[in-house]
C-alpha positions in Angstrom: -0.8 134.2 113.9 2.3 134.6 111.7 3.8 138.1 112.5 3.1 140.6 109.7 4.3 144.1 108.9 2.0 146.8 107.7 3.3 146.4 104.1 2.9 142.6 104.2 -0.6 142.9 105.6 -1.5 145.5 103.0 -0.3 143.3 100.2 -2.0 140.2 101.4 -5.5 141.8 101.8 -5.0 144.3 98.9 -5.8 147.2 101.3 -4.7 150.8 101.8 -2.8 151.9 104.9 -4.2 154.9 106.9 -2.9 156.8 109.9 0.3 154.7 110.1 3.0 156.3 112.4 6.6 156.8 111.3 7.6 153.7 113.2 5.0 151.3 111.7 3.5 148.8 114.1 3.7 145.0 113.5 1.0 142.5 114.0 2.3 139.8 116.4 -0.8 138.8 118.4 -4.1 137.2 117.6 -6.7 138.4 115.1 -9.9 139.3 117.0 -13.4 140.7 116.2 -14.3 141.5 119.8 -12.5 144.5 121.1 -12.7 143.0 124.6 -10.3 140.2 123.5 -7.6 142.5 122.2 -4.0 141.6 123.3 -0.8 143.4 122.8 0.1 143.2 119.1 -3.5 142.1 118.0 -5.1 142.8 114.6 -8.6 144.0 115.4 -11.0 143.3 112.5 -13.8 145.9 112.5 -16.9 144.0 111.3 -20.2 145.8 110.8 -23.1 144.2 112.5 -26.8 144.4 112.8 -26.7 146.0 116.3 -23.1 147.2 116.7 -20.4 148.4 114.3 -16.9 147.3 115.0 -15.5 150.5 113.6 -16.9 152.3 116.6 -14.6 150.3 118.8 -11.4 150.7 116.7 -9.8 153.5 118.8 -10.4 151.6 122.0 -8.9 148.5 120.6 -5.7 150.3 119.7 -5.6 152.0 123.1 -5.8 148.5 124.6 -2.9 147.2 122.6 -4.0 146.3 119.1 -1.2 146.9 116.6 -3.5 147.6 113.7 -7.2 147.7 112.7 -8.5 145.9 109.6 -11.4 148.2 108.6 -13.8 149.1 105.9 -13.1 152.8 106.3 -10.5 155.1 108.0 -11.0 155.1 111.7 -8.5 157.6 113.0 -6.0 155.1 114.3 -3.4 152.9 112.4 -5.5 150.7 110.0 -5.5 148.9 106.7 -8.6 149.8 104.8 -10.2 147.2 102.6 -13.5 147.0 100.5 -14.7 143.9 102.4 -13.4 143.0 105.9 -14.7 139.5 105.8 -13.1 138.9 102.4 -9.9 140.3 103.8 -9.9 137.9 106.7 -10.4 135.0 104.2 -7.4 136.2 102.2 -5.3 136.5 105.3 -6.3 133.0 106.4 -5.4 131.6 103.0 -2.0 133.3 103.2 -1.3 131.7 106.6 -2.1 128.2 105.3 0.3 128.7 102.4 3.0 130.0 104.6 2.6 127.6 107.6 1.7 124.5 105.6 -0.1 122.6 108.3 -2.0 119.4 107.6 -5.6 120.6 107.1 -8.3 118.3 108.3 -11.9 119.3 107.6 -15.1 117.7 108.6 -18.8 118.2 108.0 -22.1 116.4 108.6 -25.6 117.0 109.7 -25.0 115.9 113.3 -22.0 115.4 115.6 -19.6 117.8 113.9 -18.5 119.7 117.0 -18.2 116.6 119.2 -16.2 114.8 116.5 -14.0 117.8 115.9 -13.2 118.0 119.6 -12.3 114.3 119.6 -10.1 114.7 116.5 -8.3 117.7 118.1 -7.6 115.7 121.3 -6.1 112.9 119.3 -4.0 114.9 116.9 -2.6 117.2 119.6 -0.8 114.2 121.0 1.3 114.1 117.9 2.1 117.8 117.5 0.8 121.4 117.8 -2.8 121.5 116.8 -5.3 124.3 116.2 -9.0 123.5 116.0 -12.3 125.3 115.5 -13.6 126.6 118.9 -17.1 125.6 119.6 -19.0 125.5 116.3 -17.2 128.5 114.8 -17.7 127.0 111.3 -18.9 129.7 108.9 -17.2 132.3 106.6 -16.2 134.3 109.7 -15.5 131.7 112.2 -13.3 129.5 109.9 -10.8 132.3 109.0 -10.5 133.3 112.7 -9.7 129.7 113.5 -7.1 129.5 110.9 -5.5 132.7 112.0 -4.9 131.3 115.5 -2.2 129.0 113.9 1.4 129.9 113.3 4.6 128.4 111.9 4.7 125.7 114.6 1.2 124.4 113.9 1.3 120.8 112.6 -2.5 120.1 112.3 -5.4 122.5 111.6 -8.8 120.9 112.3 -11.7 122.8 110.8 -15.4 122.2 111.2 -17.3 123.2 108.2 -21.0 124.1 108.3 -23.4 124.8 105.4 -26.6 126.7 105.0 -26.9 125.9 101.3 -25.2 124.3 98.3 -21.9 126.0 97.6 -21.1 127.0 101.1 -18.6 124.2 101.9 -17.0 124.6 98.5 -16.3 128.2 99.3 -14.7 127.2 102.7 -12.5 124.6 101.1 -11.3 127.0 98.5 -10.2 129.3 101.4 -8.3 126.5 103.3 -7.9 123.4 101.0 -8.0 120.3 103.2 -5.8 117.2 102.7 -8.1 115.0 104.8 -11.9 115.4 104.7 -14.4 113.6 106.8 -18.2 113.4 106.2 -20.0 112.1 109.2 -23.6 111.7 108.1 -26.5 113.1 106.1 -29.5 113.7 108.3 -32.4 116.1 108.5 -30.8 119.0 110.3 -31.5 122.3 108.3 -33.8 120.3 105.9 -36.1 123.3 105.9 -33.3 125.3 104.1 -32.0 122.5 101.9 -35.4 120.9 100.9 -34.3 117.2 100.9 -31.6 114.9 102.2 -30.4 114.4 98.7 -29.7 118.2 98.5 -28.0 118.0 101.9 -25.8 115.2 100.6 -24.9 117.3 97.5 -23.8 120.1 99.8 -21.9 117.9 102.3 -20.1 116.1 99.4 -18.5 119.3 98.3 -15.9 118.6 100.9 -14.7 115.3 99.3 -14.8 116.9 95.9 -12.2 119.5 97.1 -9.6 116.9 98.2 -6.4 116.4 96.3 -6.0 113.1 94.4 -4.8 110.0 96.2 -1.2 110.3 94.8 -1.0 113.7 96.4 -2.1 112.5 99.8 -5.8 113.3 99.7 -8.0 111.1 102.0 -11.8 111.0 102.2 -13.0 109.6 105.5 -16.6 108.4 104.9 -19.3 106.9 107.0 -19.8 103.3 105.8 -23.1 103.1 107.7 -24.8 106.0 105.9 -25.7 105.2 102.3 -25.7 108.8 101.2 -22.2 109.4 102.6 -20.8 106.1 101.3 -21.9 107.1 97.8 -19.6 110.1 98.0 -16.7 107.8 97.3 -17.6 108.3 93.6 -17.3 112.1 93.9 -13.6 112.3 95.1 -10.2 111.8 93.6 -8.8 111.1 97.1 -8.3 107.7 98.6 -11.3 106.6 100.6 -11.2 105.3 104.1 -14.6 104.0 105.5 -15.5 104.1 109.1 -18.5 102.6 110.9 -19.8 99.3 112.1 -20.1 97.8 108.6 -17.8 94.8 108.0 -16.0 96.5 105.2 -15.1 99.6 107.1 -11.4 100.0 107.4 -11.9 101.7 110.9 -14.8 100.0 112.7 -16.3 99.2 116.0 -17.0 95.6 117.2 -19.1 94.7 120.2 -20.4 98.3 120.5 -22.5 98.8 123.6 -23.2 101.3 126.4 -21.9 100.9 130.0 -24.6 100.9 132.7 -24.2 104.7 133.2 -24.4 105.4 129.4 -20.8 105.6 128.2 -19.9 104.0 124.8 -17.6 100.9 124.9 -16.3 99.0 121.9 -13.4 97.3 120.3 -11.6 99.6 117.9 -10.4 97.9 114.7 -8.0 99.8 112.4 -5.8 98.7 109.5 -2.9 98.5 112.0 -4.4 96.8 115.0 -7.2 96.5 117.5 -7.8 97.9 121.0 -10.6 98.2 123.5 -12.2 101.6 124.3 -14.5 102.8 127.1 -15.2 106.5 126.7 -15.8 109.2 129.3 -18.5 110.8 127.0 -22.1 109.8 127.2 -24.4 108.5 124.5 -24.4 105.8 121.7 -23.9 108.4 119.0 -20.3 108.9 120.2 -19.4 105.5 118.8 -19.7 106.8 115.3 -18.0 110.2 116.2 -15.1 108.3 117.8 -14.7 106.1 114.7 -14.5 109.1 112.4 -11.9 110.7 114.7 -10.0 107.4 114.9 -9.9 107.2 111.1 -8.4 110.7 110.9 -5.9 109.8 113.6 -4.9 106.6 111.8 -4.2 108.7 108.7 -1.7 110.9 110.5 0.2 107.8 111.8 -1.3 107.1 115.2 -1.5 103.4 116.3 -4.7 101.7 117.4 -3.5 101.5 121.0 -2.6 105.3 121.1 -5.9 106.2 119.5 -7.8 104.0 122.0 -6.0 105.5 125.0 -6.7 109.0 123.9 -10.4 108.3 123.1 -10.7 106.8 126.6 -9.3 109.9 128.2 -11.1 112.5 125.9 -13.7 114.8 127.3 -16.0 117.4 125.9 -14.2 120.6 124.8 -17.4 122.4 123.9 -20.2 123.2 126.4 -23.7 121.9 126.7 -23.3 118.7 124.7 -24.3 115.7 126.8 -22.7 117.4 129.8 -23.6 115.3 132.9 -24.0 116.6 136.4 -24.8 114.4 139.4 -26.2 116.5 142.3 -25.5 115.7 145.9 -29.1 114.5 146.3 -28.7 111.9 143.5 -30.5 113.7 140.7 -28.6 113.6 137.4 -28.9 116.4 134.9 -27.9 115.8 131.3 -27.3 119.2 129.6 -27.5 118.6 125.8 -29.1 122.0 125.1 -26.6 123.4 122.6 -28.5 122.2 119.6 -31.0 119.6 118.4 -32.2 117.9 115.3 -34.3 114.7 114.9 -31.3 112.4 114.7 -29.7 113.8 117.8 -33.0 113.9 119.7 -33.5 110.2 119.1 -29.9 109.4 120.2 -30.3 111.5 123.4 -33.6 109.9 124.3 -32.2 106.4 124.0 -29.2 107.4 126.2 -31.6 109.0 128.8 -33.5 105.7 129.1 -30.3 103.7 129.4 -29.0 106.0 132.1 -32.3 105.8 134.0 -32.3 102.0 134.0 -28.9 102.0 135.6 -29.8 104.2 138.5 -30.3 102.6 141.9 -33.9 101.6 142.2 -34.5 102.6 138.5 -34.7 106.4 138.7 -37.4 108.2 136.7 -36.4 109.6 133.4 -37.4 113.2 132.4 -37.1 114.6 128.9 -37.3 118.4 128.9 -37.4 119.2 125.2 -38.0 122.2 123.0 -38.1 123.2 119.4 -35.9 121.6 116.7 -35.4 124.5 114.3 -35.1 124.8 110.5 -37.1 121.7 109.7 -39.4 123.5 107.2 -42.4 121.5 106.1 -41.2 118.5 108.1 -41.4 120.4 111.4 -44.8 119.0 112.5 -44.0 115.4 111.6 -40.6 115.4 113.2 -41.8 117.0 116.5 -44.7 114.6 116.6 -42.4 111.6 116.0 -40.1 112.7 118.9 -43.0 112.9 121.3 -44.2 109.5 120.2 -40.7 108.1 120.6 -40.5 109.3 124.2 -43.5 107.1 124.9 -42.2 104.1 123.0 -38.9 104.2 124.9 -40.8 104.4 128.2 -39.5 107.8 129.2 -41.4 108.5 132.5 -42.0 112.3 132.1 -42.0 114.6 129.0 -41.8 118.3 129.6 -42.3 120.3 126.3 -41.1 123.9 126.5 -42.2 126.7 124.2 -44.8 127.4 121.6 -46.2 125.5 118.6 -43.4 123.0 118.3 -43.7 122.2 122.0 -47.4 121.6 121.4 -46.6 119.1 118.7 -44.1 117.2 121.0 -46.8 117.0 123.7 -49.5 116.0 121.3 -47.3 113.3 119.8 -46.7 111.7 123.2 -50.3 111.9 124.3 -51.6 110.4 121.0 -49.1 107.6 121.1 -49.6 106.6 124.7 -52.8 108.2 125.8 -50.7 110.0 128.4 -52.1 112.4 130.9 -49.8 113.9 133.6 -46.9 112.1 132.1 -46.6 114.8 129.4 -46.9 118.5 130.1 -46.3 121.6 128.0 -44.9 124.8 129.7 -44.4 128.2 128.3 -40.7 128.8 128.9 -37.5 127.8 130.7 -38.6 129.5 134.0 -41.8 127.5 134.1 -39.9 124.3 133.4 -37.5 125.0 136.3 -40.3 125.6 138.7 -42.2 122.5 137.6 -39.1 120.2 138.0 -38.0 121.8 141.3 -41.4 120.7 142.7 -41.3 117.2 141.4 -37.7 115.8 141.1 -36.6 113.2 143.6 -33.3 111.4 144.3 -32.3 109.0 141.5 -34.2 110.9 138.7 -32.3 111.6 135.4 -33.2 114.7 133.5 -32.3 115.3 129.8 -32.5 118.9 128.6 -32.4 119.4 124.8 -33.5 121.8 122.1 -32.2 124.0 119.3 -29.8 126.7 120.5 -32.3 129.6 120.0 -34.6 128.1 122.7 -32.1 128.7 125.5 -33.0 125.6 127.4 -29.4 125.4 128.8 -30.8 127.7 131.5 -33.0 124.9 132.7 -30.1 122.5 133.0 -27.7 125.0 134.6 -30.2 126.1 137.2 -31.2 122.6 138.1 -27.6 121.5 138.2 -26.8 124.3 140.6 -29.5 123.1 143.0 -28.4 120.9 145.9 -24.7 121.8 145.3 -24.4 119.8 142.0 -21.1 118.2 141.3 -20.0 117.9 137.6 -19.4 114.2 136.8 -18.1 114.7 133.3 -16.8 118.0 131.8 
């Protein structure tokens, strides 16, 4: 955060100071919306919520060291009062970008945003101070808070941008105009809200439309292997750099494959050279993620060898995304329970089968799956298809967890393969844990995956804790 006086803050957010003492405080610490995270000099933003109101915690925040409160009404302690606290945070973030002038890198896509953002952050921080979106803090509140973690020394600002509808990404880019924008893919995540992949492409393409022209340094990093993304080159004034496995991609992978334990390996080709990469992360989908990150790193001046070395060393910065634990008894737990959509489900199942085949004696593979949310009218077909795919890939056991969507997963598997005990549906995470504890044996590999609201991470965490599990990749 750039230090601000009361007067400066009031001007930026167009607010009114209240209860300011004769010796006005100065904001020198982070901007927080959780009073438990207040540090000395913080600005506490009092957001109203469905269950709690931040204004009720304002006095406590100041007592714990907050310099000021950004509030929607007077709160009895030093505060700047505004009409809309969220809008004020956005104004403050825009001010910081203008003052600090970091290189803003923004990315969006239907799948892989957070993993790719984490890779970009690990690459760019080798070249200078870098601030990036924590977790998937990618909406109208999370993005300003990410920006406000930067200061005058920040060289790169890496921002993940999510969308729930047309116009959302445009609004985020107006807040923090990017110089480099990457679009990863257009899939079926949130298709229930958007209605079609074409509408999703329209929304995601707002990112490249926001970029400055090529002669002002704008760069659009686009997936050459996704036709809807490749077509976005016609929607931008920026210079286009394609990434992927297509022959015309400026940053591409050659000889892409998985190691026996499921890690991506490939030859990275960039406009300035080539280098071999073997990643620590798990899953074939990370090839595309790594190429997008490599393209961004190339644009800020990193060599192919430096990019390859950092990609080989990079680990997951965000939890529950292909997080692999090998227990002392030889059971492997793959916790990919942070989120799920049809594309990421397919990639995770393929990785599961690959990992199982590499286990000594060919361990059994278990897919513990739950609902993929926000699929709208496509929900039945997509869940049915994932159940069928589990059979086609020769997954040994499918455990579907939850209600109607789980029933569709189970039904798809049984209709595809005439399965009996190979596929079972259970009511909740506790039932899944009890089932697996009674049947797992050394060498088995267990994938746990569902949309975030299902809470299946509890299955993975509890199974991983059994037998004194040791984290193999974190």
